[in-house]
N, C-alpha and C positions, 0 to 999 in steps of 0.2 A: 545524298546519293553518290557524291564523288567518293566519300570514304567507303561506302558500301561496294562500289565498283572496284576500288583498290583492294579491298579485302577479298573480293571474289577472285580477282586475278592472282592474288597471292596463294589462295587456298583451293584453286580449281582442281588441282591434282592431289590435294590432301586426302588421305584415306578416311572416309567418313566413319569407318568402323573403329577408329582410334579416339573419336571425340566423345567426351562426356558432357552432356548438356545439363545446365542447372538454372534454377530460378525459384523465386517465391511466387505464391499466389494466395488468393483468399477463397475460403469456402464459407458459406453461411446456410442457415436453415431454410432460406428461400431460394436455393439453387434451382435453376431450371432443369426440367427433365427432358428437354429436347422438343417438347410440344410448342406449337406456335399459337399465341393468344392475341386476338385483335380486340382493341377497345377504342371507343371514340375519345375518351378522356382518361387521364391517369387515374382519376378517382374510381373508374369502373374496372380497373385491372384487379384480377383476383389476387388475394394476399400471397399465395405461394408462387406467383409469377413476378413479384416485385423484387428487384435487386436492391435491397435496402439493408445491407449488413450492419449498419449502425443502429438499427432498431431491433435486431434479432441476434441470437447467439451466432458468433462467427469465429473463425480461427484462421491464422496464417499458416501456410504449409510450405515446406522447402524439400526439394529432393534432387537427385541426379539420375539421369538415364543415359544409356548408351547401347551400342550393339552388344547383346548378351550381358548387359549390365543394368542393375537397378539397385539404388541405395535404399537405406532405411528412410521412411517418411518422417521428417521432423515437424512437429506440431507446436505452434506458439499460441498463447492466449490472445484474445482480441484486445484486452486491456492490461495495463501494468500500473503499478503504484509509483507515482512520481511526487516526492515530497508529501506523501500521505494522501494524495489525491489520485483516483483511478483515471487514467487517460489512455487514449488509443495507443496500442502497442507500436513501437518503432524499433526496427532492427538496426542496431549500430554495429560497427565493425567488431567490437569485442564479443558481442553475443553471436555474431555471424561465425567468427572463428571458433568460439567455445562450443556452441551448440550444433553447428552445421559442418564446417570444414574439418574439425577434429575427428568426425566420424568416418570420413572418406580419404583424407590426405595420406595417412600412413599406407593404405593399400594401393592408392593410385601412384604413389611415388615409386613403387616396385614394378610399374608397368611402363609402356610407351604411350599411354593415354595422353590426350590433350584436353585440358580442363577449360571449359567455356563458362564465362560469366559476363554479364553486361556491365555497364558503367555506373550502376547504382552506387550511392555514396559508401555504403557498407562494403561493397565489392572492391571499389577502387581506392579505398583508404590505405594509407601507408602501412598501418598495422596488419591489414589483411594481406597485402602484397608481400610484405616481409615474411609473414608466416608461410605462405605458399612457396616462396623462394627457399626458405630455411628447410622446408620439408621435401624439397626437390620435385614439386609438382609443376609440370610444364603447362603453360597457358596457351590457349588459342587466341593469338593476338594479330592485329589490333581489332577487337570486336567493334563494329560500327554502331553508332547510336540509332535508336528508333528502328530496330531490325528484328521484331518478333517473328517475322516470317522465316527467318533463318534458324531460329531456335526450336529444335524438335520438341522440347518439353512443353512449349505453348500448346501444341496439339494434344499432348498428354493431359494437360490441365483441362482441356475441353472434354476429354474422355472422363476425367474425374468428376467434372460438374454434372455430367449426365448420370454417371454411376451413383454418385452420392445423392443426387436429386431423386433418383428412382427409389432410394431407401426411405425417403421422406422423414429425415430426422427432425425432431421437434424441440430438443433440448441440447445444451452444450455437450453433455456426456454422450448422447446419441449421435451427435455430429462427429465427435472425435472417433467414436467406434466405427461409424460409417466410412469416414475418411481412411482409416487404417485398413479396414476390410477391403475397400475398393482398390486401394493401392496394392495390397497383398495379392488380390485376385487378378490384377492387370496382367494379361499374358505377355510374356517376353516377345512373342512373335509380333504383337501389335506395336510394342516399343521399337523393335528392330525396323519395322516398316516405316515408322515415322522418322526414325533417324536417317534412313536412306534418302528421305526427302531433301535433306541438306544438300546433297550432291546436285540434285536437280535444280534447286533454287539458285545455288551458286553459279551453275552453268548458264542460267537464264540471264544473269546480269552482264 
C-alpha cells in the first residue's frame, strides 16, 4: 500500500490520455458469459461455468490499450514443447520482446505515450528493459505490485471474457477466432472510458 500511495502521489497529475496499459490474460472455452450460477457443490456446477482452462482449449492473450489507442491482439498457445514434452506455456522475456513489444515499440517511440507494465518476470527482465530503453519507449514508473485496479486493461479483459463466452467456442480454432473477433469489435469509446478510470483510482489513494 505504501508503494501504491507513493505512485499515486507521483502520477496524480499525469495525463491519463498518454498512458498505454498492457498485460497478459487467459481465455478458455469455459469462459463465463456473465450469468450467475449457484450450486451446492462443485460437482453440480455446469461444465460451461467451470474455470478449468487446464482441461479445455485455452490461449494466453496480450494487448495494449489507451486513449484512442488499441494494439493488435497477440495470441499464444496454451502449451509449448520443452525438450520434446508439451508443457504449459510460459512467457519469458525473449518471447515477450519478440512477439509483443516489437509490434508496438516502434510506433510508441514516436509519441509522448507512457508505457505501463507490471512487475512480472518477463516485464522486469534486463533484456526487456534494455529493449524498451533502446527503442526510446518511456515507462510509467514505478508501477506498484498487486495493483490490478489501477490497470485499465484488466477491465477490458473482463469485457473480453463476456464477449468470447457469448460466442461459445468449443475448439482451439473457434476460441482463437472468437478472441480476435471480440477484440476487433471492441469499441474505442469503451476503451477510452475504462482508461479514464485510472485518474479516479489514483486520486482515491
